C-alpha positions, 0 to 999 in steps of 0.5 A: 500500500502506497500513500499520496502525500502533499509535496513541497510546493514552494518556499513560501507555501506550506499548506493548502485546501483540497479544491477538487479530486480529479480521481475517485476511489476505485480509479486506476492511475498512472505514476505522475498523473494529476489526482487532486487540485490544491488551492494555495494562498496564491495559485491552484496547483495539481498534485501528481501521483508518486505511484501507479495503482488503484485508489483504495482510500481518499483520506482528505475530502474537498474543502479540507485544509492540508499541509505539506507531508499530509497523506491525502489518499492511499494507492494499492499497486496491485489492485484492480480498477473498481474493485473496492468500490463494489465491496462497501455496497454489499455490506450495506445490502446485508443491513438493508432489511432492517430499515426498508426506508433506506432503499430509496437513498441507495438508488439516489446514491447510485444515480449520483455515482453514475453522474460522477463516473461520467464527469471523470470520463470527461477530459477537462482542465482543473480550472474548467472543472472548478468553473463547472462546479461554480456554474452548476454545469454538467461537464458531459454536456459541454462541447470542447473547442480544443481539437484534442477534446479537452474542456477549458474554462471558456467552454464552460462559460459558453455552455452557461451563457447558452442556457443549456438545459442539461445542467447538473443537478445540485447535491442536496447539501448545496440547497442549504442557502434556502434555509437562511440563518436568522440574525439577532435582528430576525433577518435572513443571512447566508454564511459562505466560507472564505476561500483560502486565497481570499483569507490570505488577501484579507490577512495580508492587507491588514498586515500591511496597514499595521506594519507599514507607514502607508501614505498616498499622494495624488496627481493628475496626468493629461493623456492627450499625448499618449492617446494621440501617439497610440492613434498614430502608431497603433496600426503599424505597431500591430502589423509589426509586432502582432500585439496591440499598443495599450496604455499599460506599456506607457505606464510601465515604461514611465514607472521604470524611468521614475524608479531609476531616478528615485531608487528608494521606491524600488527597495524593501526593508529587511530588518534594519537594512534597506535592500535597493534593487537594481532590477525592475520586475513590475507587478501588474495587478489583475482582477480574477473571480478568486480575488486580486493577483499580481503577476510580474513582468520580469526585467521590464527595463530590458523590454520594448513596448511590444515585449511589455504588451506581449508579456502583460497579455500572456499573464492576463490570459493565464490569470483568467484561465487560472493557469498562473504559476508561483514563478509568475507571482513571486518577487516584484519590485513595484506594482501598478494597479488600474482601477480605471478598468472598473470606472474608478475615478480616485482610490488609495491603492494598498501596498503589495508588501514587501514592496514600498510603492504602488501606482494606482491608475484611474478612469480617463475623463474629459475635463476643461483645463486651463492651458499655459496661455490661459485658454480653456481646452477639454482634455482627457485627464487621469488621476494618479495615486502613489501609495508609499511606505513612509518609513523609507520614502519621504513625502518630497521624494514620493511627490517628485516620483509621481511628478516624474511619471506625469512628465514622462506620460505627457511627453511620451515620445522619448519613452517610445524611442527608448523602447 
């Protein structure tokens, strides 16, 4: 008898939550095959089998918290597929005559097992299986677009939007929200367990508020030059590089330029020392269904505009498909977050510890502006917010840093030539 244990995941990850079993008791597995999807603080990872054989026992159930080294299942290397699944019902059949009322639940259990069998026969990514559970979609009714037949999250989304009438029936335990809990005010509420990732986000945000002396300074930038430059270059840019010229590459380039002039914004505190980083790994905050994640564009100073746009696009797709790896998320020297995509006019971004600076972008709004010659023109304006750790960054330096970003964006031609 062999055991499947939670392996070493990454230096900073020691525990997780069982998100979904990809196999069930009685299944035959090959060595190295994925058997369970584990939700960690940052990403979902698949745990693979160390041994070939038959799953004879599943120790940890979906939703259970587990740590590195915990046994989550047992494998019989000499077992036969399905052998152990049929033994337990026989024992139940012997006790059945004592209570005739138990026969109906048995039929329901068999029907449910049949549905589970069909689901396991479907080839689907862990992210697709998770999304199917969230939308209550039977994977056997989803048509994959992948030529190899593998179902992906977008296939599940398409099935949901198509109003398929073949949705899987919810297990009885999921009907509990109908029985709403009563509060002391006799009002209905529903309790939903926070995901591990949401708990981690909550804890880290509170820690930053307690540990860092966080302040925010604001400014505004006239986006006329950037928008004109994009309009002039966008067609040739996409023909040449096969990627669109977006706003994020301008902001990333401007941030890198400002960080080189104000290196304390690209540092972190370790004990009683300042670590001044001589590289520029820029985190780009991305909103997902499971919360905010910050994949990192490595060595942004060495990338041209096309390279930055391509890397941000790739990371965005991976985040949407829940395919980000620990390598994609670790590190980062400074973060950019764009609340403007959701219509935010002004906000105070929270530091992404141990970083000491984060730039917040916001919605572009046309506003009347007084020009140098006292004339008034309607200009596309964006508010910028820089949150910083006042323990090592003085207010003067933070303001000058943000002003420098404003200058680079309002005269972006040098940035494009450099990139």
